[in-house]
C-alpha positions as CSV (number, residue, x, y, z in Angstrom):
1,X,180.4,38.4,118.5
2,X,183.2,39.5,116.2
3,X,184.7,36.0,116.3
4,X,181.4,34.5,115.6
5,X,180.8,36.8,112.6
6,X,184.2,36.1,111.2
7,X,183.8,32.3,111.6
8,X,180.4,32.5,109.8
9,X,181.6,34.7,107.1
10,X,184.7,32.7,106.2
11,X,183.5,29.1,106.7
12,X,183.9,27.2,103.4
13,X,185.1,23.6,104.1
14,X,182.9,21.1,105.9
15,X,185.0,21.3,109.0
16,X,184.8,25.1,109.0
17,X,181.0,25.1,108.5
18,X,180.6,22.5,111.3
19,X,182.7,24.7,113.7
20,X,180.8,27.8,112.8
21,X,177.5,25.9,113.3
22,X,178.7,24.8,116.7
23,X,179.5,28.4,117.7
24,X,176.1,29.5,116.5
25,X,174.4,26.8,118.5
26,X,176.3,27.7,121.6
27,X,175.7,31.5,121.2
28,X,172.1,31.6,119.9
29,X,170.2,28.4,119.1
30,X,170.9,25.7,121.7
31,X,169.7,22.8,119.7
32,X,171.4,19.5,118.9
33,X,170.4,19.8,115.2
34,X,173.7,21.1,113.9
35,X,172.8,20.0,110.4
36,X,169.9,22.5,110.4
37,X,172.1,25.2,111.7
38,X,174.6,24.5,108.9
39,X,171.9,24.9,106.3
40,X,170.9,28.2,107.9
41,X,174.5,29.3,107.9
42,X,175.0,28.5,104.2
43,X,171.7,29.7,102.9
44,X,170.8,32.7,105.2
45,X,173.7,33.9,107.4
46,X,176.6,33.8,105.0
47,X,174.7,35.6,102.2
48,X,173.7,38.3,104.6
49,X,177.3,38.7,105.8
50,X,179.1,38.4,102.5
51,X,176.9,39.7,99.8
52,X,176.0,43.3,98.9
53,X,172.4,43.9,100.0
54,X,170.1,44.9,97.2
55,X,166.9,44.9,99.3
56,X,166.1,45.8,103.0
57,X,166.4,42.9,105.4
58,X,163.4,42.7,107.8
59,X,163.5,40.4,110.9
60,X,160.1,39.6,112.3
61,X,160.1,38.1,115.8
62,X,156.8,36.1,116.2
63,X,157.5,34.6,119.6
64,X,155.7,31.3,118.8
65,X,154.4,29.6,115.7
66,X,151.0,27.9,116.1
67,X,147.5,28.0,114.6
68,X,146.6,31.3,116.1
69,X,145.4,34.6,114.7
70,X,148.7,36.3,115.4
71,X,150.7,33.7,113.5
72,X,148.2,33.8,110.6
73,X,148.5,37.6,110.4
74,X,152.3,37.5,110.5
75,X,152.4,34.8,107.9
76,X,150.2,36.8,105.6
77,X,152.2,40.0,106.0
78,X,155.6,38.4,105.6
79,X,154.5,36.4,102.6
80,X,153.3,39.6,101.0
81,X,156.4,41.6,101.8
82,X,158.8,39.0,100.5
83,X,157.3,39.7,97.0
84,X,157.8,43.5,97.5
85,X,161.6,43.4,97.3
86,X,162.2,42.8,101.0
87,X,164.3,39.9,102.4
88,X,162.4,38.4,105.3
89,X,163.6,36.5,108.4
90,X,161.1,35.1,111.0
91,X,162.4,34.1,114.4
92,X,160.5,32.4,117.2
93,X,161.1,31.1,120.7
94,X,160.0,27.6,119.9
95,X,160.4,25.0,117.2
96,X,158.1,25.3,114.2
97,X,155.1,23.0,114.4
98,X,154.7,20.7,111.5
99,X,151.1,22.0,111.0
100,X,152.0,25.7,111.4
101,X,151.0,28.3,108.9
102,X,153.1,28.1,105.8
103,X,155.7,30.7,104.8
104,X,157.0,31.5,101.4
105,X,160.1,29.3,100.7
106,X,162.3,32.5,100.4
107,X,161.6,33.4,104.1
108,X,164.2,32.1,106.6
109,X,162.7,30.6,109.7
110,X,164.9,30.8,112.8
111,X,163.9,29.0,116.0
112,X,165.6,30.0,119.3
113,X,164.9,27.2,121.7
114,X,166.5,27.9,125.0
115,X,164.2,29.7,127.5
116,X,166.5,30.9,130.3
117,X,168.5,33.3,128.0
118,X,166.2,33.6,125.1
119,X,166.1,37.4,125.0
120,X,169.9,37.6,125.1
121,X,170.0,35.1,122.3
122,X,167.5,37.0,120.3
123,X,169.6,40.2,120.7
124,X,172.7,38.1,119.6
125,X,170.8,37.0,116.5
126,X,169.9,40.6,115.6
127,X,173.5,41.6,116.2
128,X,174.7,38.8,113.9
129,X,172.3,39.4,111.1
130,X,172.2,43.2,111.4
131,X,168.8,43.6,109.8
132,X,167.6,46.9,108.5
133,X,164.5,46.6,110.6
134,X,163.3,44.5,113.6
135,X,159.6,44.0,114.0
136,X,158.5,42.4,117.2
137,X,155.2,40.8,118.3
138,X,153.8,39.7,121.6
139,X,154.9,42.7,123.5
140,X,152.9,41.6,126.6
141,X,155.9,39.4,127.4
142,X,158.0,41.4,129.8
143,X,161.4,40.4,128.4
144,X,160.5,41.0,124.8
145,X,159.4,44.6,125.4
146,X,162.8,45.2,126.9
147,X,164.4,44.5,123.5
148,X,163.5,47.8,122.0
149,X,165.6,50.1,124.1
150,X,168.6,47.7,123.6
151,X,168.2,47.7,119.8
152,X,167.6,51.4,119.6
153,X,170.9,52.0,121.5
154,X,172.5,49.6,118.9
155,X,171.3,51.7,116.0
156,X,168.7,49.0,114.8
157,X,165.4,50.4,113.5
158,X,162.4,48.8,115.2
159,X,158.7,48.5,115.0
160,X,156.7,47.1,117.9
161,X,153.7,45.3,116.6
162,X,151.3,44.7,119.5
163,X,148.5,42.4,118.5
164,X,146.7,42.3,121.8
165,X,144.2,44.8,123.2
166,X,146.3,47.5,124.8
167,X,145.0,46.9,128.3
168,X,145.1,43.1,128.1
169,X,148.1,42.7,130.5
170,X,146.6,45.3,132.9
171,X,144.0,42.6,133.9
172,X,146.4,39.8,134.7
173,X,148.4,39.9,138.0
174,X,151.2,37.7,136.5
175,X,151.8,40.4,133.9
176,X,152.1,43.3,136.4
177,X,155.7,43.8,135.5
178,X,154.7,44.2,131.9
179,X,152.1,46.9,132.8
180,X,154.8,48.9,134.4
181,X,157.6,48.4,132.0
182,X,155.9,47.9,128.6
183,X,154.9,51.4,127.6
184,X,158.2,52.9,128.4
185,X,159.9,50.1,126.4
186,X,157.5,50.5,123.4
187,X,158.2,54.2,123.4
188,X,161.8,53.3,122.4
189,X,160.6,51.7,119.2
190,X,160.6,53.9,116.1
191,X,156.9,53.0,115.7
192,X,154.6,51.3,118.1
193,X,151.7,49.7,116.2
194,X,148.3,48.5,117.4
195,X,145.5,46.8,115.5
196,X,142.7,49.1,116.4
197,X,142.1,52.8,116.8
198,X,141.1,52.3,120.4
199,X,144.4,50.6,121.4
200,X,146.6,53.0,119.4
201,X,144.9,56.1,120.9
202,X,145.0,54.6,124.4
203,X,148.8,54.2,124.1
204,X,149.2,57.4,122.0
205,X,147.7,59.6,124.7
206,X,151.0,59.3,126.6
207,X,153.5,58.4,123.8
208,X,154.0,60.0,120.4
209,X,155.1,57.0,118.3
210,X,151.7,55.3,118.0
211,X,150.3,53.9,114.8
212,X,147.2,51.9,113.7
213,X,148.1,48.9,111.5
214,X,145.0,46.9,111.0
215,X,144.8,43.1,110.8
216,X,144.9,41.4,107.4
217,X,142.0,39.2,106.1
218,X,143.7,36.0,105.1
219,X,140.7,34.4,103.4
220,X,139.8,35.2,99.8
221,X,136.1,35.9,99.5
222,X,134.7,32.6,98.3
223,X,131.8,31.9,96.0
224,X,129.2,30.3,98.1
225,X,125.6,29.4,97.9
226,X,123.5,30.6,100.8
227,X,120.7,28.2,99.9
228,X,123.0,25.3,101.1
229,X,122.8,26.6,104.6
230,X,120.4,25.3,107.2
231,X,119.2,28.8,108.2
232,X,119.7,28.3,111.9
233,X,123.3,27.4,112.6
234,X,125.4,29.5,115.0
235,X,129.2,29.0,114.6
236,X,132.0,30.0,117.0
237,X,135.6,29.6,116.0
238,X,138.5,30.1,118.4
239,X,141.0,28.6,120.8
240,X,138.4,27.7,123.4
241,X,140.8,25.9,125.6
242,X,141.9,29.4,126.6
243,X,139.6,30.8,129.3
244,X,139.8,34.3,127.7
245,X,137.7,33.1,124.8
246,X,134.8,32.4,127.2
247,X,133.2,29.2,125.9
248,X,130.8,29.4,128.8
249,X,129.2,32.5,127.3
250,X,128.8,30.8,124.0
251,X,126.8,28.0,125.7
252,X,124.7,30.4,127.8
253,X,123.8,32.4,124.7
254,X,122.9,29.3,122.8
255,X,120.8,28.0,125.7
256,X,118.8,31.3,125.7
257,X,118.4,31.0,121.9
258,X,116.9,27.6,122.2
259,X,114.0,29.0,124.0
260,X,112.8,30.8,120.8
261,X,114.5,28.5,118.3
262,X,114.7,24.9,119.6
263,X,115.8,23.8,116.1
264,X,118.9,25.9,116.2
265,X,122.3,24.2,115.9
266,X,125.7,25.3,117.4
267,X,129.0,24.5,115.8
268,X,132.2,24.9,117.9
269,X,135.5,25.0,115.9
270,X,138.7,25.0,117.8
271,X,140.5,23.3,120.7
272,X,138.3,22.8,123.9
273,X,138.4,21.1,127.2
274,X,135.2,19.8,128.8
275,X,136.9,19.5,132.1
276,X,138.0,23.2,132.2
277,X,136.4,25.7,134.5
278,X,135.7,28.9,132.5
279,X,136.0,31.5,133.9
280,X,138.6,30.0,136.3
281,X,136.8,31.0,139.5
282,X,133.6,29.2,138.5
283,X,132.6,25.9,140.2
284,X,131.3,24.1,137.1
285,X,133.3,22.5,134.3
286,X,132.2,23.1,130.7
287,X,130.9,19.5,130.6
288,X,128.8,20.2,133.7
289,X,127.6,23.4,132.1
290,X,126.4,21.6,129.1
291,X,124.3,19.3,131.3
292,X,123.0,22.3,133.3
293,X,121.9,24.2,130.2
294,X,120.2,21.2,128.7
295,X,122.0,21.4,125.3
296,X,121.8,18.0,123.7
297,X,124.3,16.3,121.5
298,X,122.0,16.7,118.5
299,X,122.1,20.5,119.0
300,X,125.8,21.1,119.4
301,X,128.9,19.8,117.6
302,X,132.5,20.2,118.7
303,X,135.0,19.6,115.9
304,X,138.2,20.5,117.7
305,X,141.3,22.2,116.2
306,X,141.2,22.5,112.4
307,X,143.9,23.5,109.9
308,X,141.3,24.6,107.4
309,X,138.6,26.4,109.4
310,X,137.1,27.7,106.1
311,X,135.7,24.2,105.6
312,X,133.2,25.0,108.4
313,X,132.2,28.6,107.9
314,X,130.0,27.7,105.0
315,X,127.9,25.7,107.4
316,X,127.0,28.7,109.6
317,X,124.5,31.4,109.4
318,X,125.5,33.7,112.3
319,X,129.0,34.0,113.9
320,X,129.5,34.4,117.6
321,X,132.4,36.0,119.5
322,X,132.3,36.1,123.3
323,X,135.9,36.8,124.5
324,X,136.9,38.8,127.4
325,X,139.6,40.5,125.3
326,X,140.7,40.6,121.7
327,X,143.2,42.5,119.6
328,X,141.9,42.2,116.1
329,X,140.2,38.8,115.8
330,X,140.8,37.5,112.3
331,X,137.9,35.1,112.8
332,X,135.6,38.1,112.2
333,X,137.2,38.7,108.8
334,X,137.0,35.0,108.1
335,X,133.4,34.8,109.0
336,X,132.7,38.0,107.0
337,X,134.3,36.5,103.9
338,X,131.5,33.8,104.1
339,X,128.8,36.4,104.5
340,X,128.2,35.7,108.2
341,X,127.0,38.6,110.3
342,X,128.7,38.6,113.7
343,X,127.1,39.0,117.1
344,X,129.8,40.0,119.5
345,X,130.3,41.2,123.1
346,X,131.5,44.7,123.5
347,X,135.3,44.7,123.4
348,X,137.0,48.1,122.9
349,X,138.4,48.4,119.4
350,X,136.2,45.9,117.7
351,X,133.9,48.7,116.5
352,X,136.5,49.2,113.8
353,X,135.4,45.8,112.4
354,X,131.7,45.5,113.5
355,X,129.4,48.4,113.0
356,X,126.5,47.7,115.3
357,X,123.3,47.1,113.2
358,X,125.2,47.1,109.9
359,X,127.3,44.0,109.6
360,X,126.5,42.6,113.0
361,X,125.5,43.4,116.5
362,X,127.4,44.4,119.7
363,X,126.0,43.5,123.1
364,X,127.2,44.1,126.6
365,X,129.9,41.7,127.9
366,X,127.8,39.5,130.1
367,X,124.4,39.9,128.6
368,X,123.9,36.5,126.9
369,X,120.1,37.0,126.7
370,X,120.7,40.1,124.6
371,X,123.1,38.1,122.4
372,X,120.4,35.4,121.9
373,X,117.9,38.1,121.1
374,X,120.1,39.5,118.3
375,X,120.7,36.0,116.9
376,X,117.0,35.4,117.0
377,X,116.3,38.6,115.2
378,X,118.6,37.5,112.3
379,X,117.0,34.1,112.2
380,X,113.5,35.7,112.0
381,X,114.2,38.3,109.4
382,X,115.5,37.0,106.1
383,X,116.0,40.5,104.7
384,X,118.0,41.7,107.7
385,X,120.2,38.6,107.5
386,X,120.8,39.1,103.8
387,X,121.6,42.8,104.2
388,X,124.0,42.2,107.0
389,X,125.5,39.2,105.1
390,X,126.3,41.5,102.2
391,X,127.7,44.2,104.5
392,X,129.9,41.6,106.2
393,X,131.5,40.6,102.9
394,X,132.1,44.3,102.0
395,X,133.8,44.8,105.4
396,X,136.4,42.0,104.6
397,X,137.6,43.9,101.5
398,X,138.8,46.8,103.7
399,X,141.3,44.5,105.3
400,X,142.6,42.6,102.3
401,X,146.3,42.3,101.8
402,X,145.9,44.6,98.8
403,X,144.7,47.3,101.1
404,X,146.8,46.8,104.2
405,X,150.0,45.6,102.5
406,X,150.8,49.0,100.8
407,X,150.2,50.7,104.2
408,X,152.9,48.5,105.7
409,X,155.3,49.3,102.9
410,X,154.7,53.0,103.5
411,X,155.3,52.6,107.3
412,X,158.5,50.6,106.7
413,X,159.8,53.3,104.3
414,X,159.1,56.0,106.8
415,X,161.0,54.2,109.6
416,X,163.9,53.3,107.4
417,X,164.3,56.7,105.6
418,X,163.9,59.2,108.4
419,X,166.6,59.6,111.0
420,X,164.8,62.1,113.2
421,X,162.4,60.5,115.6
422,X,160.3,63.6,115.9
423,X,159.8,63.6,112.2
424,X,158.7,60.0,112.3
425,X,156.3,60.8,115.1
426,X,154.8,63.6,113.1
427,X,154.3,61.4,110.1
428,X,152.8,58.7,112.2
429,X,150.3,61.1,113.7
430,X,149.3,62.5,110.2
431,X,149.2,59.2,108.2
432,X,148.9,56.3,110.5
433,X,146.4,57.3,113.2
434,X,142.7,57.7,113.3
435,X,140.1,59.0,115.7
436,X,138.1,56.6,117.8
437,X,134.5,56.0,116.8
438,X,133.0,57.3,120.0
439,X,135.1,59.6,122.1
440,X,132.8,59.6,125.1
441,X,132.8,55.8,125.3
442,X,136.6,55.8,124.7
443,X,137.2,58.1,127.6
444,X,134.9,56.2,130.0
445,X,136.7,52.9,129.1
446,X,140.1,54.5,129.6
447,X,139.1,55.7,133.1
448,X,137.7,52.2,134.0
449,X,140.8,50.4,132.7
450,X,143.2,52.7,134.6
451,X,141.2,52.2,137.8
452,X,141.8,48.4,137.4
453,X,145.4,49.2,136.6
454,X,145.9,51.0,139.8
455,X,144.4,48.1,141.8
456,X,146.8,45.8,140.0
457,X,150.0,47.8,140.4
458,X,149.3,48.7,144.0
459,X,150.2,45.1,144.8
460,X,153.6,45.4,142.9
461,X,156.4,45.3,145.5
462,X,158.7,47.8,143.8
463,X,157.7,51.4,144.8
464,X,159.9,53.0,142.1
465,X,158.1,51.2,139.3
466,X,154.7,51.9,140.8
467,X,155.6,55.6,140.8
468,X,156.5,55.3,137.1
469,X,153.0,53.9,136.4
470,X,151.4,56.7,138.5
471,X,153.2,59.2,136.3
472,X,151.7,57.6,133.2
473,X,148.2,57.5,134.7
474,X,148.4,61.2,135.6
475,X,149.6,62.1,132.2
476,X,146.7,60.3,130.7
477,X,144.3,62.0,133.2
478,X,145.3,65.4,132.0
479,X,144.8,64.5,128.4
480,X,141.4,62.8,129.2
481,X,140.1,66.1,130.7
482,X,141.0,67.9,127.4
483,X,139.4,65.1,125.4
484,X,136.1,65.1,127.2
485,X,135.5,68.7,127.8
486,X,132.1,68.5,126.1
487,X,131.0,65.1,127.6
488,X,130.4,66.0,131.2
489,X,133.1,63.5,132.4
490,X,135.3,66.0,134.2
491,X,134.0,65.1,137.6
492,X,134.2,61.4,136.8
493,X,137.8,61.6,135.7
494,X,138.9,63.9,138.6
495,X,137.3,61.5,141.1
496,X,138.9,58.4,139.4
497,X,142.4,59.9,139.2
498,X,142.3,61.1,142.8
499,X,141.3,57.6,143.8
500,X,144.2,56.2,141.8
501,X,146.7,58.6,143.3
502,X,145.5,57.9,146.8
503,X,145.7,54.2,146.3
504,X,149.2,54.3,145.0
505,X,150.4,56.8,147.6
506,X,149.1,54.6,150.4
507,X,151.2,51.9,148.7
508,X,154.3,54.1,148.8
509,X,153.9,54.7,152.5
510,X,153.9,51.0,153.4
């Protein structure tokens, strides 16, 4: 690394720049585009190595760069921070897509292309650039979570920015190693941030460096004329090629809605696959489900992936969200900016965004009849629709960059200016956390999620790592009992944790 730093710092002639670019390519980037690396060397790396720094350098690692909610959020945040006297670098594990979200020209975009040693190369990049702060996203990827202990040992300040629902990897067998390793790795970050109070509190029950950092509404609230709407258009926006978005639920809900409103229209915005089976274990494809439900071509429109989804929100009257899991779905903010009430399935944490009966409705996960009834209620009651529409627009203002941006600036200052982690944890607890909306529901969900966790990790072959997770579960169990003293859940929790312990101990004896 010292030789690489010296070569980068001193390169002046064309030959020296070419040689330094070759060394960078071999050590970090693994791309044949040495010209691009030379540009990066001249305009980003050399100034960082040779010039006196007048503003903190923040390195955001965004994993990929596509048209997704995570990328939109990071683009909005980094574009804001670059105008607040921070120097921003964004690194990814894939090349930038030509149609990805645009970054401010002052932001350096650094792709790391090789897969087999990508984490090592990311750590090499951090070592080369020596940023004041590393902020990492997609911490459900097992290797990425492991970066935080390494960087902490190197003296680099870190913020783990987890944009998924906390228990998301607990449900996926392929991510079992993440379930076991992630929390301990995130505990090594100076701050571990989540998008909702539910996820932050779920993690924070066992680890003290938790913080709530809400999503950012990237749409400005437009001027729109509601009289241009049809009055009965349901819109759903998302990456529907992903089974987790549950396009099947959208179709079932709309099928039930047609019983009372046969003139309703459904608009689907986002990538989709009519040959997909959603959920995966079902026998029917989405195309076959369309035939089964009797939804005609005149009643539904698929428009595919769109760069400017705002061109479609103005056509809708009610927004639908049916996913199995979400972190902080920006589509709710986007819909709200157009005055669309949202009818959503019950996903822990989304009560931070949707207040049931105020700016939308929350229905049980698989009750599509209930979802149809709520949509129908909005179609049938113009005053209710108008009130919820106004409330939806007011909700968006809470998550504007003007509101969330200064909170990020404060968090960054706390992490950069306090050397004592206990003091950082104290400040996080005082300024950056918040109580969940419904403690009783929160505790019941925690118990349910950890029951599923135990079933998952019982299949993990390494007994030592399973014991680590059992320790976390039992730590949570003790805190749950304290949390729910007044809710009559003691027996439920005791039974559940005993079941978890027994299941894992049987695993240990194998």
